[in-house]
N, C-alpha and C positions, 0 to 999 in steps of 0.2 A: 222366312229370313234367310234359315240355317242354310240354306240350299243359295241360296243367290250371294252369303258370305264367299259359300265355299267353290260360286263357279268365279265371282273376282279372283280369288286369293291367284290359284296358279296362274291368269294373266299378267293377276299386276305380277306378278315376282318372276312371269320377262320377260314387264318392260322393263324392269330394273336390271332382269342379265344384258339385257342386251342397249338401257344408257352407257352398262358400262366398258361393254364391248366396246363400239360411237368409240367410245369417252376415249378410252383409250389410245386410239389408235392418232394421230397427228399431219392428216392430211397439208398442216401446212410445211412440211419436215422436204426433202426430195438429200437424198446421196450429192455430193460436192458433186459440180461437175468441171473435170479433170480434162484438161487437151493433151494428148501424146503425141512427141515427137508433126507437128502440125510440118509444111516443105516450106521456107524461103524459098522463093524464085526472087530474080532479082535480075533482068535483066541486063545490067551491066559488068562487062565479066573483068573476074578477079577482085567484087568487092571485098567488105575488112569486115573481122565486124566490129568494131563502131558504125561502119555505116549501117548495119543490119540493126543498130545498136543504137543512132540517131532518130532510125525509120522508127523503131518499133519506142522508143517515146514522142514519139510526133503521133503515134498510135493511139497510146495512152493516152496524150493531152487532146487525140481528138471526138477521143468518145469519154472523156470525162474524169480520168480520174487523171491518181495522181503518182508519176515516173521518179524512183528514185532509182539508179546508177547504185549495185554495190558493187559489183569487184564485176570484171570481162567476163559474159555470158553468164550475163544476170539480173532481173531486176525485180524489185516493190510492187511493183500498182497499186493503189492503196483511194479506195473510193470510201464515198458520206450521201449518206445519205437517210432522210425521214427529219420529223418533227425535231429539233434542234440539230438537225445532225447524226443523230445518233445511231443510228447503226449504221457497223465499218465492216468492211471487207481485204484485207491484205493477200494478194496474188505472192506470189514462186515464176516472177514467166523468166525459162533456162530457156538458151539457147547458143547455138553454134551460129557455122556459114548456104549448112544445112538443113536446120528442125528447128524447128523452138518446142515448147513446153509451157503447156497456164498451169502450174496446180495450188489448189488451196493455201491458201498461210496461216490467214485464221482471222477474227473475225467480233462482233464486239455489238450482244444482244438481235443475233441473228438464230439461234432456241437449236445453236451448234452442237450437237451432239458426239464421239463417237462411241460406236454400237458394237459388239464381242466382239464379232467379223472384221477389227484396221476400218470400217468404210468411215467417212465421215458424214452422215448430213445436215444441210441447214437446208433456209426459210427455201425459200422458194424460190423467189424473191430475186438470189444472190445470182440460182443461177442461172437466168434472165439476162443479170449484165454481166458473168463472164460471157455467154451465146454469144450479143453486141460489143464485147472488147475483142475480139475469137474475130466478124467479121468485118469493122478498125483495123482490126493487127493486118490481116486476109490485103483488106485493102491496100495499104498499104505498102505489104511486103511481095507484093504480085508485082 
């Protein structure tokens, strides 16, 4: 009996250690996806910042986000989903006559965490929504 219990103990310890290690890794989080300086291709010459803003607002609304102009060159884009629409993400869309950028603003109930290196981590669904938003913006600006 004693030999069996001694054989079980090391394997049980290994199982406990592996369980703890796997439990520390959150596979639902990923670094927040940001878009940096995507080109604005508008066919008409002499386009204005206001025209680009209108196209951005149309793209954000088409993606089922809510666009809020803050000032010329900056929009806030907000989306909600989940039970009771409790998951919230807010993006800052900075733009000029040549480029636009989408940057993480804030979120609620998305497992958000700022790492020691300063990078923001959020639920992977957030990144999927930003990729979709980027695709819609590109369609409206090209």
